[in-house]
C-alpha positions as CSV (number, residue, x, y, z in Angstrom):
1,M,75.5,140.2,84.2
2,A,78.6,139.9,86.3
3,Q,77.7,137.8,89.4
4,K,80.1,136.8,92.1
5,V,80.9,133.2,91.8
6,K,81.9,131.1,94.8
7,V,84.6,128.5,94.4
8,R,82.9,125.3,95.7
9,K,84.9,122.4,97.4
10,K,83.9,118.8,96.9
11,K,85.5,115.9,98.7
12,K,86.1,112.6,96.7
13,Y,88.2,109.8,98.1
14,G,89.9,111.9,100.6
15,K,90.9,114.6,98.2
16,V,89.3,118.1,97.9
17,F,88.5,119.4,94.6
18,E,87.8,123.1,94.0
19,Y,85.7,124.2,91.1
20,E,83.7,127.1,90.0
21,P,80.3,126.5,88.7
22,T,79.4,128.1,85.2
23,I,76.6,130.6,85.2
24,R,74.8,130.8,81.9
25,D,72.2,133.2,80.5
26,A,68.5,132.0,80.6
27,F,67.4,134.6,77.9
28,I,68.8,135.5,74.6
29,S,69.2,139.2,74.0
30,D,68.2,140.8,70.7
31,D,71.9,141.4,69.6
32,L,72.6,137.7,70.3
33,R,69.5,136.6,68.5
34,E,70.5,138.4,65.4
35,K,74.2,137.1,65.6
36,L,72.8,133.6,65.9
37,E,70.3,133.9,63.0
38,K,73.3,134.9,60.9
39,E,75.8,132.3,62.0
40,I,73.9,129.2,62.6
41,P,73.0,128.6,58.9
42,K,76.6,128.7,58.1
43,M,77.5,125.8,60.4
44,K,77.6,122.1,59.2
45,V,76.0,120.4,62.1
46,I,74.0,122.3,64.9
47,S,73.2,120.8,68.3
48,P,71.8,122.6,71.4
49,T,74.9,121.6,73.3
50,E,77.4,123.4,70.8
51,I,75.2,126.5,70.7
52,A,75.0,126.7,74.6
53,L,78.7,126.3,75.2
54,R,79.7,128.6,72.4
55,Y,77.4,131.4,73.3
56,N,77.2,130.9,77.1
57,I,73.4,130.4,77.3
58,K,71.5,127.6,79.1
59,I,70.8,124.3,77.0
60,S,67.0,124.6,77.5
61,T,67.2,128.1,76.0
62,A,69.3,126.9,73.0
63,K,66.7,124.0,72.4
64,D,63.9,126.6,72.4
65,F,65.7,128.9,70.1
66,L,66.7,126.0,67.5
67,E,63.0,124.9,67.5
68,E,62.1,128.4,66.7
69,L,64.6,128.5,63.7
70,E,63.3,125.2,62.5
71,Q,59.8,126.6,62.4
72,K,61.0,129.6,60.4
73,G,62.7,127.2,58.0
74,L,66.2,128.2,58.4
75,I,67.3,124.9,59.8
76,K,66.0,121.3,59.5
77,L,66.0,118.4,61.9
78,A,68.5,115.7,60.8
79,V,68.5,113.2,63.7
80,K,66.2,113.1,66.7
81,N,67.1,111.0,69.7
82,R,65.5,110.7,73.1
83,R,68.2,113.1,74.5
84,V,69.4,115.3,71.7
85,R,68.4,116.7,68.4
86,I,70.8,117.4,65.7
87,Y,70.0,120.1,63.0
88,V,71.5,120.9,59.7
89,P,71.0,124.1,57.8
90,A,68.1,124.2,55.4
91,K,70.2,124.7,52.3
92,A,72.3,121.5,53.0
93,A,69.4,119.3,53.6
């Protein structure tokens, strides 16, 4: 999924900053799904942000996937906040 990314310019306080926006996948492929199901239970603490940054997927996709794993019983919810949910492996909980 190689997309051409434009360098965007942003003015702030008279200076021009250039940055490239990050394009993340909205769906998890079957290969990545299998890889995640093997690696996530080995992690100490699991958050949607960590998964999204590490595997280059959208945070909303990571949230949905972690809820799926929680229903399967591979991970358990440790801390729930209005912004973020933090999970731990089922073995550690």
